[in-house]
N, C-alpha and C positions, 0 to 999 in steps of 0.2 A: 504494500500500500504506500502510495507516495505521500509526501508531507501535506499537500493540499487536501487530499481525500481524508487524511487523518484529522486535520483541523476541522474540516466540514463535519465529519462523524462526531468528533468531540463536541462541537457546537450544537449539533442536532440532539445529542444525548442530554446536554444541559437543558435545552428547550423542552425535551420530553420529560425530564425530571420536574421542571417547573410546571408543566401541564398536569402531571400527576399530582403535584402538591395542590394546585388550584382545584383539580377535580375533587380531591379529598375534602378540601375546605367547603366547596359547594355542597357536597353530599351531607356534611355535618350540618351546615346551615339549613339545608332543605329538610332534614329530619327534624330539626328544631322547629321550623315553621310548620311542618305537618303536625307535630305534637300540639301545636297551638290552634289547630283547626283549619289551616289553609292547605287542604289536600290538593286543590287545583294547582297551586303554585308548586307544590312538591312534585306532582306528576309532570309539569312542564320542565322542571329541573332534571328529572330522571330522563326525559327525552334528550335534553342537551348533554347529559352525562354519557348516554349511549353514543352520541356523535363523537364526544371526546375519546371514548374507548376505541371506536373504529379508527379514528385518526391516529391514536397512539400505536395501534397495531401496524398501520401503514408506515409510520415514522420508524418504528423498530425494524421493520423489513428494510427500509432505506438505509438505516445505520448499518445493519448487517452486510448489505451489499457494498457499502463504501469500505467496510473493514475487510472484505474478502479479497 
């Protein structure tokens, strides 16, 4: 792997870690909101979290390709 690909992979990995942290925080907030009766908001957040999960998988594949 050349230096440029390694730098790109490292940067993407940091972005993925940030995305994972944001996802976790959103999930915690969503559960808190749901417990207070706003189940509609909770359901909307779950849809967004599914999208984040899908994108995280694609990013992980891209990182693997850069590292190979």
